[in-house]
C-alpha positions in Angstrom: 2.6 17.1 -23.8 -0.5 17.1 -21.6 -2.0 13.7 -20.8 -5.8 14.0 -20.6 -6.0 10.7 -18.7 -3.8 11.8 -15.8 -5.9 13.7 -13.3 -3.6 12.9 -10.3 -1.6 16.0 -11.0 -4.4 18.0 -9.5 -4.5 16.1 -6.2 -3.8 17.9 -3.0 -0.4 17.1 -1.5 -0.3 14.6 1.3 -0.3 15.8 4.9 2.9 15.1 6.7 1.4 15.2 10.2 -0.3 12.5 12.1 -4.1 12.6 12.5 -5.3 14.1 15.8 -7.3 11.0 16.5 -7.4 7.4 15.3 -11.2 7.5 15.1 -12.3 8.0 11.5 -15.8 9.0 10.5 -18.1 6.2 9.4 -19.9 8.3 6.7 -23.1 6.4 7.3 -24.9 9.4 5.7 -22.9 9.1 2.4 -25.0 8.8 -0.8 -24.2 6.9 -4.0 -23.1 8.7 -7.1 -21.4 8.2 -10.5 -18.5 10.3 -11.8 -19.4 11.7 -15.2 -16.5 14.0 -15.9 -13.4 15.4 -14.3 -11.9 18.9 -14.7 -8.8 20.0 -12.8 -9.4 18.1 -9.6 -13.1 18.7 -9.5 -15.5 15.8 -10.1 -18.9 16.2 -11.6 -21.3 13.5 -10.3 -24.8 12.3 -11.0 -26.8 11.3 -7.9 -29.5 8.8 -8.9 -31.6 11.2 -11.0 -29.6 12.3 -14.1 -30.9 15.8 -13.5 -29.2 16.0 -10.1 -25.7 17.1 -10.8 -23.2 17.7 -8.0 -19.6 18.9 -8.0 -17.2 17.3 -5.5 -13.6 17.0 -4.5 -11.7 14.0 -3.3 -11.5 13.7 0.5 -8.0 13.6 2.1 -8.3 10.1 3.6 -8.5 8.7 0.0 -4.9 9.8 -0.4 -3.4 8.9 -3.8 -6.3 6.5 -4.7 -7.4 7.6 -8.1 -11.0 8.6 -9.0 -11.8 8.2 -12.7 -14.7 8.8 -15.0 -17.3 6.0 -14.6 -16.4 5.3 -11.0 -19.3 4.6 -8.6 -18.5 6.6 -5.4 -19.9 7.5 -2.0 -20.2 11.3 -1.2 -20.9 13.4 1.8 -21.2 17.1 2.5 -23.3 19.5 0.4 -25.0 17.3 -2.2 -27.6 19.9 -3.1 -26.0 20.7 -6.4 -26.6 24.5 -5.8 -24.1 26.9 -7.5 -20.9 27.1 -5.5 -21.7 23.9 -3.5 -19.0 21.3 -3.1 -19.4 17.7 -1.8 -16.6 15.3 -0.8 -15.9 11.8 -2.3 -15.1 9.5 0.6 -15.2 6.1 -1.0 -14.7 4.5 -4.4 -16.7 1.3 -5.0 -14.9 -1.7 -6.5 -14.6 -1.4 -10.2 -16.2 -4.1 -12.4 -14.1 -3.3 -15.5 -11.2 -0.9 -16.2 -10.2 0.3 -19.7 -6.5 1.0 -19.5 -3.7 2.2 -21.8 -0.1 3.3 -21.6 1.3 6.3 -23.5 3.7 4.0 -25.4 4.4 0.3 -25.5 7.6 0.8 -23.4 5.9 3.0 -20.9 5.6 1.2 -17.5 2.9 3.5 -16.2 -0.6 2.5 -17.1 -3.6 4.8 -16.9 -7.2 3.9 -16.4 -9.4 5.8 -18.9 -12.9 4.6 -17.9 -14.3 2.4 -15.1 -17.4 0.1 -15.1 -18.1 0.2 -18.9 -19.5 -3.0 -20.3 -18.9 -2.4 -24.0 -16.2 -0.7 -26.1 -17.2 0.9 -29.4 -14.2 1.5 -31.6 -15.0 4.4 -34.0 -13.1 4.5 -37.2 -13.7 6.5 -40.4 -13.7 4.9 -43.9 -12.2 8.2 -45.2 -11.1 11.6 -44.1 -9.0 10.5 -42.2 -8.3 7.1 -43.7 -8.8 4.1 -41.5 -6.0 2.8 -39.3 -6.5 -1.0 -38.9 -3.6 -1.2 -36.5 -5.2 1.2 -34.0 -8.5 -0.7 -34.3 -6.6 -3.9 -33.4 -5.0 -2.2 -30.4 -8.3 -1.0 -29.1 -9.7 -4.5 -29.5 -6.8 -5.9 -27.4 -7.5 -3.3 -24.7 -11.2 -4.4 -24.7 -10.4 -8.1 -24.4 -7.9 -7.3 -21.6 -10.5 -5.3 -19.7 -13.2 -8.0 -20.1 -15.4 -5.7 -22.2 -17.4 -6.6 -25.2 -15.9 -4.9 -28.3 -17.7 -3.5 -31.3 -16.6 -1.4 -34.3 -18.4 1.5 -35.9 -17.3 2.6 -39.4 -18.3 6.2 -40.0 -18.4 8.4 -43.1 -19.6 5.7 -45.4 -20.7 8.4 -47.8 -17.1 9.4 -48.3 -15.4 6.0 -48.3 -15.4 3.5 -51.2 -17.1 0.1 -51.2 -13.6 -1.4 -51.6 -12.5 0.4 -48.3 -15.5 -0.9 -46.5 -15.1 -4.4 -47.8 -11.4 -4.5 -46.9 -12.1 -3.6 -43.2 -15.1 -6.0 -43.0 -12.9 -8.8 -44.3 -10.2 -7.9 -41.8 -12.7 -8.0 -38.8 -15.0 -10.8 -39.9 -12.9 -13.7 -38.4 -12.8 -12.0 -35.0 -16.6 -12.2 -34.7 -16.7 -8.5 -33.7 -20.0 -6.7 -34.5 -19.4 -4.0 -37.1 -21.8 -1.1 -37.7 -21.6 1.3 -40.6 -22.9 4.9 -40.5 -23.1 7.9 -42.7 -23.9 11.6 -41.9 -27.6 11.9 -41.5 -28.1 8.2 -41.7 -30.3 5.9 -39.6 -28.7 5.1 -36.2 -31.3 2.6 -35.0 -28.9 -0.3 -35.2 -26.4 1.5 -33.0 -29.1 2.5 -30.5 -30.2 -1.1 -30.3 -26.7 -2.3 -29.2 -26.2 0.6 -26.8 -29.6 0.5 -25.1 -29.4 -0.4 -21.4 -25.6 -0.8 -21.4 -22.7 1.4 -20.5 -20.5 1.8 -23.6 -17.2 3.7 -24.0 -16.4 5.2 -27.4 -12.8 5.3 -28.5 -11.2 6.5 -31.7 -8.5 8.8 -33.1 -9.2 12.5 -33.8 -11.4 13.4 -36.7 -13.3 10.1 -37.2 -16.7 11.7 -36.4 -16.9 10.4 -32.8 -18.3 13.7 -31.4 -20.7 13.9 -34.4 -22.0 10.5 -33.6 -22.4 11.4 -29.9 -24.4 14.5 -30.7 -26.7 12.4 -33.0 -27.3 9.9 -30.2 -27.6 12.4 -27.4 -29.1 15.7 -28.9 -28.4 17.6 -25.7 -24.7 16.6 -25.6 -23.4 19.6 -27.6 -20.0 18.0 -28.0 -17.7 20.2 -30.1 -16.9 18.9 -33.6 -14.0 19.8 -36.0 -12.5 19.0 -39.4 -9.6 17.0 -40.6 -6.4 18.7 -41.6 -6.0 18.4 -45.4 -2.2 18.3 -45.2 -1.6 15.9 -42.3 -4.8 13.8 -42.7 -5.3 14.1 -38.9 -8.2 15.5 -36.9 -7.9 18.1 -34.1 -8.7 17.2 -30.5 -12.2 18.6 -29.7 -13.1 16.6 -26.6 -10.6 17.4 -23.9 -11.9 15.0 -21.2 -14.0 11.8 -20.9 -17.6 12.4 -20.2 -20.5 10.1 -19.3 -23.8 10.9 -21.1 -27.2 9.3 -20.6 -28.9 7.9 -23.7 -32.5 9.0 -24.3 -33.6 5.3 -24.8 -31.7 4.1 -21.7 -28.1 3.3 -21.1 -25.0 5.4 -20.9 -22.2 6.3 -23.4 -18.7 7.6 -22.4 -17.2 10.0 -24.9 -13.4 10.0 -24.7 -10.8 12.4 -26.2 -9.4 11.4 -29.6 -6.3 9.3 -29.3 -3.1 9.3 -31.4 -1.7 6.1 -29.9 -2.8 3.3 -27.7 0.1 1.7 -25.7 -0.4 -1.9 -24.6 2.5 -2.5 -22.3 0.1 -3.6 -19.6 -1.6 -6.4 -21.5 -1.0 -10.0 -20.7 -1.4 -12.4 -23.6 -3.3 -14.9 -21.4 -6.1 -12.2 -21.0 -6.5 -12.0 -24.8 -6.7 -15.7 -25.6 -9.6 -16.1 -23.1 -11.7 -13.9 -25.4 -11.4 -16.6 -28.1 -13.0 -19.7 -26.5 -12.3 -22.0 -29.4 -8.6 -21.0 -29.6 -8.2 -21.0 -25.8 -9.4 -24.6 -25.7 -6.9 -25.7 -28.3 -4.0 -24.0 -26.5 -4.3 -26.5 -23.6 -1.9 -28.7 -25.6 0.7 -25.9 -26.0 4.1 -26.4 -24.3 4.7 -24.3 -21.2 5.7 -20.7 -22.0 4.1 -20.8 -25.5 3.1 -17.3 -26.6 0.9 -18.6 -29.4 2.7 -16.4 -31.9 3.3 -17.5 -35.5 7.0 -18.0 -34.7 6.3 -20.6 -32.0 7.6 -24.0 -33.3 5.2 -26.2 -31.3 2.1 -24.1 -30.9 -1.1 -26.2 -30.7 -2.9 -23.7 -32.8 -0.9 -24.7 -35.8 -1.7 -28.4 -35.1 -5.4 -27.6 -34.8 -5.4 -25.8 -38.1 -3.6 -28.6 -39.8 -6.1 -31.2 -38.6 -9.1 -29.0 -39.5 -10.2 -28.3 -35.9 -9.8 -24.5 -36.3 -10.4 -22.1 -39.1 -7.0 -20.8 -40.3 -8.3 -17.2 -40.8 -9.4 -17.2 -37.1 -5.9 -18.1 -35.9 -4.3 -15.5 -38.4 -6.6 -12.8 -37.0 -5.9 -13.7 -33.4 -2.1 -13.5 -34.1 -2.6 -10.2 -35.9 -4.2 -8.9 -32.6 -1.2 -10.2 -30.7 1.3 -8.6 -33.1 -0.4 -5.2 -32.7 1.0 -5.0 -29.2 4.5 -4.8 -30.7 4.0 -2.6 -33.7 3.1 1.1 -34.1 -0.5 1.7 -35.1 
């Protein structure tokens, strides 16, 4: 099956000859740009003004260094943006954050989905298709691991029941994750407020209304929408590649293709616990090698709960997040 995150298959093969000279160009004339989407080895960039769109390729000296959506890069060559013009990416700036996933939990190869996003908005439907709490947990783990601020958006509130909404809210409440609820044609001011001035990546499985939400937030986006299969209860992929879009009120959103799974083989438990400052402080008394799971006999989290230092539901929710790495969503 095609992996929409793997753009390296379109890279040019390496040269097997030595360069004619050791002197490499300085590229002092390179200009700054942001990668907004990738299609078969061609990179669409924004240069400063969002209206200035340039298509580029990766320069040979970058070798196998990956360029992904959200990267801040330096480009040279024809940056006019005229039809048929082609610039060259000569440098990738250091990434502040990287949202990563693996195809499966036992897959050793991790793929970076988006770079330099500050927030992750997990989009889940209350109905049609039904919510998948396990997948929400996995996305939260990926956000914590990437150092991004996570949020959850529950769509299709007009189709879901109050019981469905309350069950998900109760599940997420101990994690202190902001939860926003939307319906078709409803008011999106609350979402605009949390997105304004930030770079936010939207993640969710197919059919949850992610593209519909993007079109409502960015009227010029024209992202393709689809329906949910009545037999399988699953949506069909409509977005085929990640794309960075500017919000009318300021800020950027990154629309990503719908996902069916979110492997977490790359995640270190120590990166997750740091996202829970109160729990992290308590684990200072844990024995060496403690994983903080419920099966650990001497975990300091259990001691803190017994003495009333920590809320038990907070520890239960954290351990549910840990367990999501080892179970199918």
